[in-house]
N, C-alpha and C positions, 0 to 999 in steps of 0.2 A: 333373863336376869343382865346377859348382858345389855339389852337395852337401860335397865334400873342405874349398872353400875354406867356407864355413859351418861346416863341424865346426873348422878352425883358427881361426877367429876365434873359437867356441867358446870352446876350447881355451885358447887367449891373454887371455879373460875370465876365465877360471877358474885360472889360473895367479897372473894377476894380483892376485886376491881371496888366494892364498894366501901371497902373494908379502909383500899387508898384513898379512895375518891373522899370521904367520911376526915380522915388523917390530914389530908393538902386542905380539909375547908379549916379545920383546927389551927392547921402551919399559919392558915390565914389573920388568925385572929391577937390581934396584938394587945399585949397585957396578961395573955394566960399564961400560968405556969405551966413547966412543963410538967410538973404531979398531974395536974388536970387533965390537961394535954392527954398522957397516957392512961391515967383512969375512966377518961372518956370514951375515948379508944378503945379501952379492954371493956366498960359496957356496952358499947355499939357492937363490938364485936360477937361479944355473950349474947346477946338479944336475937342479934341475925342469923350465928348458928342455931342458937336454940329453936328458932321461929324456923329455920329449915330445916332439919331435924323433926323435927313434930312433925311438918306437915309432910315428910319422906314418907315418915311409919303413917301417917296418917292417910296416907295417897292407897300404900299397900294397904294397911288394913278393910278399906272400904272396899278394896278389890275381891278379899277374900268373904269382905260381910254381906257384898252386892245381892241380894235378893234372896238371901237365907236367913230364915227368922232364927233358925239356933244359931248359926254362927254370928246374929246381930246378937242374941242377945247373951253370948259370953265373952263376946268384944265389945259390945258398947259401951259401959266403963271407961273403956281404953281411949275408944273415939272420943267419950267426950272429954278425957284427960287430955289429949292433943290437942285440941280446941282450945283447951284451957292455956297450954301451955303455950301456943301462938297467941291468945290473948293477952296475956301478960307477957311476950315480949313485944308486941305491939306496943302495951303502953309504957314500957320503960323504954322505949326508943320514942314514943310522943314527950315523954316527960325531958329524954335527953336532947328534941329538937328545942324544948320552952329551954332547959337550961343554955344551949349553944344562940338561939336565938336574943336570948337576955346580956350574953354576952357579947356579943357582935352591937348589939343595940348600944351597950353601954361602950363598946369600944368606939362608936360614931359617933357618941354623944359631947359633944365641944365644951368642955369648963373652963368658963371663962376668965376665970381667976389664973389658971393653970396658964391658958394663950396670954394673959398680959405676961405674966411672970417670965414666958419664955421671950414675949416682945422686948422688954428690958433687958433680957440678960444680954442683945444682942448690941 
């Protein structure tokens, strides 16, 4: 039980680091509203925590079920549900990555009219 607790604590630290890194990435994108940054950070945080929690429960249940057909029959649906939850979290992260990439791309694109306007202001 102590080993599982240590694993959970280590996982939480790693997840916090991931959230900080993602937040830092969002802060580098100019023109992204604070509301959108906050929402995207929350989506990211929820997805990685959901995925991690489902994974920990899945691993714990696999240890119970391992090589025991009766236990597998009892817990098979739960195992499937955990896999599905991890998959949905992955899909959310992929979609979020697409949104961030799109925002980064539009941040890096040069609008010729805007550049001309800035040049003329000087």
